[in-house]
C-alpha positions as CSV (number, residue, x, y, z in Angstrom):
1,X,5.4,-32.0,-19.8
2,X,4.9,-35.6,-19.2
3,X,1.9,-37.7,-18.0
4,X,2.8,-39.5,-14.8
5,X,0.2,-42.2,-14.8
6,X,0.9,-45.6,-13.1
7,X,0.4,-47.6,-16.4
8,X,2.9,-45.4,-18.2
9,X,5.6,-47.2,-16.3
10,X,4.7,-50.4,-18.0
11,X,6.5,-49.5,-21.2
12,X,7.8,-46.2,-20.6
13,X,5.5,-47.2,-20.1
14,X,3.6,-44.2,-17.1
15,X,2.0,-46.5,-11.1
16,X,-0.8,-46.0,-8.4
17,X,1.1,-45.0,-5.4
18,X,4.7,-46.0,-5.6
19,X,6.5,-45.0,-2.5
20,X,9.0,-42.2,-1.9
21,X,10.5,-41.2,-5.3
22,X,8.0,-43.2,-7.2
23,X,4.9,-41.5,-5.9
24,X,2.3,-40.5,-8.5
25,X,-0.7,-38.2,-8.0
26,X,-4.2,-39.5,-7.7
27,X,-6.1,-39.5,-11.0
28,X,-8.9,-37.1,-11.7
29,X,-11.9,-39.1,-12.9
30,X,-15.4,-38.3,-14.0
31,X,-18.4,-40.8,-13.8
32,X,-18.9,-43.0,-16.8
33,X,-20.8,-46.2,-17.7
34,X,-18.9,-49.3,-16.8
35,X,-20.0,-51.3,-19.8
36,X,-21.0,-50.8,-23.4
37,X,-24.6,-49.7,-24.0
38,X,-26.8,-49.8,-27.2
39,X,-27.1,-46.3,-28.7
40,X,-27.0,-44.5,-32.0
41,X,-24.2,-42.2,-33.2
42,X,-22.9,-39.7,-30.6
43,X,-24.5,-36.3,-30.7
44,X,-22.3,-33.4,-32.1
45,X,-22.1,-31.5,-28.8
46,X,-20.6,-32.1,-25.3
47,X,-22.2,-31.4,-22.0
48,X,-19.3,-29.7,-20.2
49,X,-19.4,-29.3,-16.4
50,X,-16.8,-28.6,-13.8
51,X,-14.6,-31.6,-13.2
52,X,-15.4,-33.8,-10.1
53,X,-12.7,-34.5,-7.6
54,X,-10.9,-31.4,-8.9
55,X,-8.5,-31.1,-6.0
56,X,-5.1,-30.1,-7.5
57,X,-6.5,-29.6,-10.9
58,X,-6.2,-26.4,-12.9
59,X,-9.0,-23.9,-12.0
60,X,-11.7,-23.9,-14.6
61,X,-11.1,-27.3,-16.0
62,X,-14.3,-28.8,-17.4
63,X,-15.2,-32.5,-18.0
64,X,-17.7,-34.3,-20.2
65,X,-18.5,-37.7,-21.5
66,X,-18.5,-38.6,-25.2
67,X,-20.2,-41.8,-26.4
68,X,-18.3,-43.4,-29.3
69,X,-19.0,-46.6,-31.3
70,X,-17.6,-49.8,-29.6
71,X,-16.9,-50.9,-33.2
72,X,-16.5,-48.2,-35.8
73,X,-17.5,-50.7,-38.5
74,X,-21.0,-50.6,-36.8
75,X,-21.6,-46.8,-36.1
76,X,-25.1,-47.4,-34.9
77,X,-24.3,-50.3,-32.6
78,X,-23.2,-50.4,-29.0
79,X,-21.1,-47.5,-27.7
80,X,-18.5,-46.9,-25.0
81,X,-18.1,-43.7,-23.0
82,X,-15.0,-41.7,-23.3
83,X,-14.2,-39.2,-20.5
84,X,-12.9,-35.9,-21.9
85,X,-11.5,-32.7,-20.3
86,X,-10.9,-29.2,-21.4
87,X,-9.1,-26.0,-20.0
88,X,-10.1,-23.1,-22.0
89,X,-7.6,-20.5,-23.1
90,X,-7.3,-17.7,-20.6
91,X,-6.5,-15.2,-23.4
92,X,-9.3,-15.4,-25.9
93,X,-7.8,-12.8,-28.1
94,X,-4.7,-15.0,-28.6
95,X,-6.5,-18.3,-29.0
96,X,-5.7,-20.0,-32.3
97,X,-7.1,-23.5,-31.8
98,X,-7.2,-26.6,-29.6
99,X,-4.2,-28.5,-28.2
100,X,-4.7,-32.2,-27.4
101,X,-2.5,-33.8,-24.8
102,X,-2.1,-37.6,-25.7
103,X,-1.1,-39.5,-22.6
104,X,1.4,-42.3,-22.5
105,X,1.0,-45.8,-21.4
106,X,-0.8,-47.7,-22.9
107,X,-3.2,-46.8,-20.1
108,X,-2.3,-43.1,-19.3
109,X,-5.1,-40.7,-18.4
110,X,-5.4,-37.6,-20.5
111,X,-8.0,-36.2,-18.1
112,X,-5.4,-36.5,-15.4
113,X,-2.8,-34.8,-17.6
114,X,-5.0,-31.7,-18.1
115,X,-5.7,-31.6,-14.3
116,X,-2.0,-31.8,-13.5
117,X,-0.3,-30.1,-16.4
118,X,-3.0,-27.9,-18.2
119,X,-2.1,-24.7,-16.4
120,X,1.5,-25.2,-17.2
121,X,0.8,-26.0,-20.9
122,X,-1.5,-23.0,-21.1
123,X,1.1,-20.7,-19.8
124,X,3.9,-22.1,-22.0
125,X,1.7,-21.6,-25.1
126,X,0.6,-18.1,-24.1
127,X,-3.0,-18.9,-24.2
128,X,-2.9,-19.9,-27.8
129,X,-5.1,-23.0,-27.2
130,X,-7.9,-24.6,-25.3
131,X,-6.0,-27.6,-23.7
132,X,-8.0,-30.8,-24.1
133,X,-7.5,-34.6,-23.6
134,X,-9.3,-37.9,-23.4
135,X,-9.2,-40.9,-21.2
136,X,-8.7,-43.7,-23.8
137,X,-11.4,-46.4,-23.7
138,X,-10.7,-48.6,-20.7
139,X,-8.9,-45.9,-18.7
140,X,-9.9,-43.6,-15.9
141,X,-13.4,-42.1,-16.2
142,X,-14.1,-44.0,-19.5
143,X,-15.8,-47.3,-19.9
144,X,-13.8,-49.7,-17.9
145,X,-11.6,-52.6,-19.1
146,X,-11.3,-55.6,-16.7
147,X,-9.7,-59.0,-17.2
148,X,-10.3,-60.3,-13.6
149,X,-6.5,-61.0,-13.3
150,X,-5.4,-62.5,-9.9
151,X,-3.7,-59.9,-7.6
152,X,-0.4,-61.9,-7.5
153,X,-0.2,-61.7,-11.3
154,X,-0.7,-57.9,-11.2
155,X,2.4,-57.2,-9.1
156,X,4.5,-55.2,-11.6
157,X,7.7,-57.4,-11.2
158,X,5.6,-60.4,-12.0
159,X,3.4,-58.8,-14.7
160,X,6.5,-57.7,-16.5
161,X,7.8,-61.2,-16.7
162,X,11.2,-60.8,-15.0
163,X,13.1,-64.1,-15.3
164,X,14.3,-66.1,-12.3
165,X,17.9,-65.4,-11.2
166,X,19.2,-68.3,-13.4
167,X,17.3,-67.0,-16.4
168,X,14.4,-69.5,-16.2
169,X,11.1,-68.1,-17.6
170,X,8.8,-71.1,-16.8
171,X,7.0,-69.1,-14.1
172,X,6.6,-66.1,-16.5
173,X,5.2,-68.5,-19.1
174,X,2.6,-69.9,-16.7
175,X,1.6,-66.4,-15.6
176,X,1.4,-65.1,-19.1
177,X,-0.9,-67.9,-20.0
178,X,-3.1,-67.3,-17.0
179,X,-3.4,-63.6,-17.8
180,X,-4.3,-64.3,-21.4
181,X,-7.0,-66.8,-20.4
182,X,-8.5,-64.5,-17.9
183,X,-8.7,-61.7,-20.5
184,X,-10.3,-64.1,-22.9
185,X,-12.8,-65.2,-20.3
186,X,-13.6,-61.9,-18.7
187,X,-12.6,-59.0,-21.1
188,X,-15.4,-59.2,-23.6
189,X,-16.0,-56.8,-26.5
190,X,-14.6,-53.8,-24.6
191,X,-11.2,-55.5,-24.2
192,X,-11.1,-56.6,-27.8
193,X,-11.8,-53.0,-28.9
194,X,-8.6,-51.6,-27.2
195,X,-6.3,-50.7,-30.1
196,X,-4.2,-47.7,-31.0
197,X,-6.2,-47.3,-34.2
198,X,-9.5,-47.1,-32.2
199,X,-7.9,-44.5,-29.9
200,X,-7.1,-42.4,-33.0
201,X,-10.6,-42.8,-34.2
202,X,-11.9,-41.8,-30.6
203,X,-9.7,-38.7,-30.9
204,X,-11.2,-37.8,-34.2
205,X,-14.7,-38.3,-32.8
206,X,-13.7,-35.9,-30.0
207,X,-12.4,-33.4,-32.7
208,X,-15.8,-33.5,-34.4
209,X,-17.7,-33.0,-31.1
210,X,-15.5,-30.0,-30.4
211,X,-16.4,-28.6,-33.7
212,X,-12.8,-28.3,-34.7
213,X,-11.5,-28.7,-38.3
214,X,-8.0,-29.5,-37.1
215,X,-6.2,-30.3,-33.8
216,X,-2.8,-29.6,-32.5
217,X,-1.3,-32.1,-30.2
218,X,1.5,-33.1,-27.9
219,X,2.0,-36.9,-27.5
220,X,4.4,-38.3,-25.0
221,X,5.9,-41.8,-25.0
222,X,3.3,-44.3,-26.1
223,X,1.3,-41.1,-27.0
224,X,3.7,-40.4,-29.7
225,X,2.7,-43.7,-31.4
226,X,-1.0,-42.7,-31.0
227,X,-0.2,-39.3,-32.4
228,X,1.8,-40.8,-35.4
229,X,-1.1,-43.2,-36.1
230,X,-3.6,-40.4,-36.0
231,X,-1.5,-38.2,-38.3
232,X,-1.3,-41.3,-40.7
233,X,-5.0,-41.9,-40.6
234,X,-6.2,-38.3,-40.6
235,X,-3.3,-36.2,-42.0
236,X,-5.6,-33.4,-43.1
237,X,-7.0,-33.0,-39.5
238,X,-3.5,-32.2,-38.0
239,X,-2.4,-28.7,-37.3
240,X,0.9,-28.5,-35.2
241,X,2.0,-31.9,-34.0
242,X,4.6,-32.6,-31.3
243,X,6.0,-36.1,-30.6
244,X,7.9,-36.2,-27.3
245,X,10.0,-39.3,-26.5
246,X,9.0,-41.4,-29.5
247,X,8.6,-45.1,-29.9
248,X,9.9,-47.1,-32.8
249,X,7.0,-47.3,-35.2
250,X,8.2,-50.4,-37.2
251,X,5.0,-52.4,-37.7
252,X,6.9,-55.7,-37.3
253,X,8.1,-54.5,-33.8
254,X,4.9,-52.8,-32.4
255,X,4.7,-53.7,-28.6
256,X,7.5,-56.3,-28.7
257,X,10.1,-53.9,-30.0
258,X,9.0,-51.2,-27.5
259,X,9.7,-53.5,-24.6
260,X,13.0,-54.8,-26.1
261,X,14.3,-51.2,-26.4
262,X,14.1,-50.7,-22.5
263,X,17.2,-52.9,-22.2
264,X,19.6,-50.6,-24.1
265,X,17.8,-47.6,-22.8
266,X,18.4,-48.6,-19.3
267,X,22.1,-49.1,-19.9
268,X,22.4,-45.9,-21.7
269,X,20.7,-44.0,-18.9
270,X,22.6,-45.4,-15.9
271,X,25.6,-43.0,-16.2
272,X,23.4,-40.1,-15.3
273,X,22.4,-41.8,-12.0
274,X,26.1,-42.9,-11.5
275,X,27.4,-39.3,-11.8
276,X,24.7,-38.0,-9.5
277,X,25.3,-40.8,-6.9
278,X,29.1,-40.3,-6.8
279,X,28.9,-36.5,-6.6
280,X,30.8,-35.4,-3.3
281,X,27.7,-33.3,-2.6
282,X,25.9,-36.5,-1.7
283,X,28.0,-36.6,1.5
284,X,27.4,-39.7,3.6
285,X,24.8,-40.9,1.1
286,X,27.4,-41.1,-1.7
287,X,27.2,-44.6,-3.2
288,X,30.7,-44.8,-4.6
289,X,33.9,-42.8,-5.3
290,X,33.7,-42.9,-9.1
291,X,30.8,-43.1,-11.5
292,X,32.3,-46.2,-13.1
293,X,32.0,-48.0,-9.9
294,X,28.3,-47.8,-9.6
295,X,27.3,-50.3,-12.3
296,X,29.4,-53.3,-10.9
297,X,28.3,-52.3,-7.3
298,X,24.6,-52.4,-8.4
299,X,24.9,-55.7,-10.3
300,X,26.7,-57.3,-7.3
301,X,24.0,-56.1,-5.0
302,X,21.2,-57.4,-7.2
303,X,22.9,-60.8,-7.4
304,X,23.2,-60.8,-3.7
305,X,19.4,-60.1,-3.4
306,X,18.7,-62.8,-5.9
307,X,20.4,-65.3,-3.4
308,X,18.9,-63.8,-0.2
309,X,16.1,-61.2,-0.4
310,X,15.6,-58.6,2.3
311,X,12.3,-58.1,4.0
312,X,10.7,-54.6,4.2
313,X,9.7,-53.7,7.7
314,X,6.0,-54.2,8.3
315,X,4.9,-54.8,4.7
316,X,5.4,-58.6,4.3
317,X,7.2,-57.9,1.0
318,X,10.7,-58.6,0.1
319,X,13.4,-56.7,-1.8
320,X,14.5,-59.2,-4.4
321,X,17.2,-58.7,-7.1
322,X,14.4,-58.2,-9.7
323,X,12.6,-55.6,-7.6
324,X,15.8,-53.7,-7.2
325,X,16.4,-53.9,-11.0
326,X,12.8,-52.7,-11.6
327,X,13.2,-49.8,-9.2
328,X,16.4,-48.7,-11.0
329,X,14.7,-48.9,-14.4
330,X,11.7,-46.7,-13.2
331,X,14.0,-44.3,-11.3
332,X,16.0,-43.4,-14.4
333,X,12.8,-41.8,-15.9
334,X,13.3,-38.7,-13.7
335,X,16.2,-37.2,-11.7
336,X,13.7,-36.4,-8.9
337,X,13.5,-40.2,-8.3
338,X,17.4,-40.6,-7.7
339,X,17.3,-39.9,-4.1
340,X,14.7,-42.6,-3.4
341,X,16.7,-45.2,-5.4
342,X,20.0,-44.3,-3.7
343,X,18.3,-44.7,-0.3
344,X,17.0,-48.1,-1.3
345,X,20.5,-49.2,-2.6
346,X,22.2,-47.8,0.6
347,X,19.8,-49.7,2.9
348,X,20.0,-52.9,0.9
349,X,23.8,-53.1,1.2
350,X,24.0,-52.2,4.9
351,X,22.3,-53.3,8.1
352,X,23.0,-57.0,7.9
353,X,19.9,-59.3,7.7
354,X,17.6,-57.0,9.5
355,X,14.3,-55.7,7.9
356,X,14.6,-52.7,5.6
357,X,13.2,-49.4,7.0
358,X,13.0,-47.7,3.6
359,X,9.7,-47.7,1.8
360,X,8.8,-50.5,-0.6
361,X,9.1,-48.9,-4.0
362,X,6.2,-50.9,-5.5
363,X,3.9,-51.8,-2.6
364,X,0.6,-52.2,-4.5
365,X,-0.3,-54.3,-7.6
366,X,-1.5,-52.8,-10.8
367,X,-5.2,-52.2,-10.9
368,X,-7.4,-54.4,-13.0
369,X,-7.8,-51.5,-15.5
370,X,-4.1,-50.9,-15.8
371,X,-3.3,-54.5,-16.4
372,X,-6.2,-55.0,-18.8
373,X,-5.6,-51.9,-20.9
374,X,-1.9,-52.5,-21.3
375,X,-2.4,-56.2,-22.2
376,X,-5.3,-55.4,-24.4
377,X,-3.5,-52.7,-26.6
378,X,-0.1,-54.4,-27.0
379,X,-1.7,-57.7,-27.7
380,X,-4.5,-56.5,-30.0
381,X,-2.3,-54.2,-32.0
382,X,-0.1,-56.9,-33.5
383,X,0.6,-60.6,-33.6
384,X,3.3,-61.9,-31.3
385,X,5.5,-65.1,-31.5
386,X,3.7,-68.1,-30.1
387,X,6.8,-70.3,-29.6
388,X,8.0,-70.3,-26.1
389,X,11.5,-71.4,-27.0
390,X,11.9,-68.2,-29.0
391,X,11.5,-66.2,-25.8
392,X,13.9,-68.5,-23.9
393,X,16.5,-67.8,-26.5
394,X,15.8,-64.0,-26.5
395,X,16.0,-63.8,-22.8
396,X,19.3,-65.6,-22.7
397,X,20.8,-63.3,-25.3
398,X,19.4,-60.2,-23.7
399,X,20.6,-61.1,-20.2
400,X,24.2,-61.5,-21.5
401,X,24.1,-58.2,-23.5
402,X,22.2,-56.0,-21.0
403,X,22.7,-57.4,-17.4
404,X,20.9,-54.3,-15.7
405,X,17.6,-55.6,-16.9
406,X,18.4,-59.3,-16.7
407,X,16.4,-60.4,-19.7
408,X,13.0,-58.8,-18.7
409,X,12.5,-56.7,-21.9
410,X,12.8,-59.8,-24.1
411,X,10.6,-62.0,-21.8
412,X,7.3,-63.6,-22.6
413,X,4.0,-61.6,-22.3
414,X,0.3,-62.6,-22.3
415,X,0.4,-61.8,-26.1
416,X,2.0,-65.1,-26.7
417,X,-1.2,-66.8,-25.6
418,X,-3.7,-64.2,-26.7
419,X,-6.9,-65.4,-28.2
420,X,-7.7,-64.4,-31.7
421,X,-5.7,-62.4,-34.2
422,X,-5.6,-58.6,-34.5
423,X,-8.6,-57.2,-36.2
424,X,-6.4,-54.7,-38.2
425,X,-2.8,-54.7,-39.4
426,X,-0.4,-52.3,-37.5
427,X,-0.3,-48.8,-39.1
428,X,2.8,-48.1,-41.2
429,X,4.0,-44.6,-40.5
430,X,5.0,-42.9,-43.8
431,X,6.3,-39.6,-45.2
432,X,3.0,-38.9,-46.9
433,X,1.3,-36.0,-45.2
434,X,1.8,-32.4,-44.3
435,X,5.2,-31.3,-42.9
436,X,3.9,-30.2,-39.5
437,X,5.5,-32.5,-37.0
438,X,8.2,-31.6,-34.4
439,X,9.9,-34.4,-32.6
440,X,11.9,-33.8,-29.3
441,X,14.0,-36.6,-27.7
442,X,16.5,-37.0,-24.9
443,X,19.7,-38.7,-25.9
444,X,19.5,-41.0,-22.9
445,X,16.0,-42.3,-22.2
446,X,15.5,-45.5,-20.3
447,X,12.1,-46.3,-21.9
448,X,12.1,-44.9,-25.5
449,X,15.9,-44.6,-26.4
450,X,17.1,-42.2,-29.0
451,X,17.8,-44.8,-31.6
452,X,14.0,-45.8,-31.5
453,X,13.2,-42.1,-32.1
454,X,15.5,-42.1,-35.1
455,X,13.3,-44.8,-36.6
456,X,10.2,-42.6,-36.1
457,X,12.1,-39.7,-37.6
458,X,13.2,-41.8,-40.7
459,X,9.6,-43.1,-41.2
460,X,8.1,-39.6,-41.1
461,X,10.7,-38.2,-43.6
462,X,10.2,-34.5,-44.5
463,X,7.0,-34.4,-42.4
464,X,9.1,-34.1,-39.2
465,X,12.0,-32.2,-37.7
466,X,13.9,-33.7,-34.7
467,X,15.4,-31.8,-31.7
468,X,17.7,-34.0,-29.8
469,X,18.5,-33.0,-26.2
470,X,21.7,-33.8,-24.3
471,X,19.8,-35.0,-21.3
472,X,18.6,-38.2,-19.5
473,X,15.2,-39.2,-18.4
474,X,11.9,-39.9,-20.0
475,X,9.9,-36.9,-21.4
476,X,11.4,-33.6,-22.6
477,X,9.0,-30.6,-22.9
478,X,8.4,-28.8,-19.6
479,X,10.1,-31.9,-17.9
480,X,13.9,-31.8,-18.1
481,X,14.4,-28.1,-17.3
482,X,16.2,-27.7,-20.6
483,X,15.3,-24.2,-21.8
484,X,16.5,-24.8,-25.3
485,X,14.2,-27.7,-25.9
486,X,11.2,-26.0,-24.0
487,X,11.7,-23.0,-26.1
488,X,11.8,-25.0,-29.4
489,X,8.5,-26.8,-28.7
490,X,6.6,-23.8,-27.2
491,X,7.7,-21.6,-30.2
492,X,6.5,-24.2,-32.7
493,X,3.1,-24.5,-31.0
494,X,2.6,-20.7,-30.7
495,X,4.1,-19.4,-34.0
496,X,4.5,-22.6,-36.2
497,X,8.3,-22.0,-36.4
498,X,10.3,-25.2,-36.6
499,X,14.0,-25.6,-37.0
500,X,14.8,-25.7,-40.8
501,X,16.6,-29.0,-40.2
502,X,17.1,-31.4,-37.4
503,X,18.7,-29.7,-34.4
504,X,20.6,-30.3,-31.1
505,X,20.0,-28.8,-27.6
506,X,23.2,-29.0,-25.5
507,X,22.2,-26.3,-23.0
508,X,20.0,-23.2,-22.7
509,X,20.6,-21.6,-26.0
510,X,18.6,-21.8,-29.2
511,X,18.8,-25.2,-31.0
512,X,22.0,-25.5,-33.1
513,X,21.4,-27.2,-36.4
514,X,22.9,-30.6,-37.0
515,X,22.3,-33.4,-39.4
516,X,21.1,-36.5,-37.6
C-alpha cells in the first residue's frame, strides 16, 4: 500500500499527471476554507458526509472537516481546516479500532489514500479497523498553502535543483533564492505552521475528535517520519504502528539527509531495471544484451542529451539529460513504470534529430500547493546551511560518486535562503515508549534506501522490529506483491503478532529470522 500523490515524488518524495508510466490518479478532495479563520477550540465531533468527487473511491467512504489551531500554543486563536476521511469496517463484529493511513510527501493526501487504497486495506486487515486519514494542513481539501512561485520555478527538474551539465549550480542558487523570497512574501502564517510536529498534533486532534483512546497506523515514506514523531510525542496514544519505507530520523539530517539518500538509493536500485530491460522477453524493446551494459549506456545517453536535447513532438518541451535522469529516478519507484522509461530511452537513442513521439514524462509543473507544502515542511523542520560554497562542494563530490543523479540530491534548496529559524527543534526519535512498531523495508529503494531505515531501526531500539524484503521499489505493504512481507504486516495489524526479532523476506514464505 503506497500513496501515489504527486508531491510524494519530491523526496520519495509521492506528481499531478505524469505521462505514461508516471500517471497518478486525480486526488479526491472535499471543500475547505482557503485561509485561517478566527475560532475557538474545535468541537469534539465530526460532521461526516459522503465524500464529494468520489469517482473511483471506496464505496461508503465518508469525509469531514476538522478545525485545528493554527498555532497550538494559542488554542483559542485562529484555526485551519483539516480534511479527513473514513471508511468504516465492513465487519463490525471483527472491528478492534481505527487505522490511520499517513501519506508520504511531504504533501501527500491521506484522503486520496483512503479513496484509492481503503478497500484494499480493509480487506487485508479483515475488517479489524475503520480506515481513516487526514489531508495535512496545506494539502488537498485542507486549508491551502501558496507561495506564489513562478511556473518556471515549479517545473520538477528545476524545483529539485539539478545542476547544469558541467556541475554549475548558479541557476539553482538564483531559483532557490526566488522561491524562498516568494514564500516569505506570500506564504503567511499558514506556511509557517507547516511542520512535521504540527502534523502529529493535527493527527492527535483527529484522534480526539474520533473519540479513540489510541490509533493504529501505517505510515509510508515521509509518513514514516510523521509516524515516528507522533509515536515520540504521544507514545501512550499508539496501538499497532507500521513504518513502511523509512527515512533516516537523524535530527541533524532532517530534510537534507533525506534528499542526499536518493543518490545511493538510485544507484542501488538501477540493477532491477537493468535486469528487466535486458530480459530476452523484451524482444525488440530490449535495451542491451547484458544488465551490466545498461548503466554505461544510460550515462552516455544522458551526456549526449546534455549536449543536444531532443524536442517532444507538439509540447514545446525538450528531453534534456537532467529530465532523463529525473525520469529514471522516479521510474525506479515501481516496476510498473519500467516500460515507460524503456520507451523513453529507446526513443531518445534512435530517430536522429527528429522530434520525440513518446510522451513527455513530466509535462506539467508542480502545483502551488505541492511546491509550498514541500518547501514549507523541509525548511521549517530544521535549519539548513546558508553557505552557497558548501553546496557547490557537496554537488561536486556527489556527482563524482553517484553519476546517475549528477549531484541533484546534494544541491541547494530554498531552505538555504529561508526567512526565520525553525520554531521548534527537530524531534529526536528514541527507544523510550511501547514496543509496538513494525518496520518493513525493501533492500533496494531509490528514495528511502535500506541504510536509512537501519538508522530508524537503531533509533527506535526495542520498540521496533524490522522486516527487510529482497525487492526493489518504493513502498512494501500491498505494493511489491511479496506475499511474505504482506503477510507479516497484515498479521501484525490483525493479531498483534510481530517477528520475535528482525526478519528477512526472500520470497513467499514466512519471514525467516535474521539479525540485522
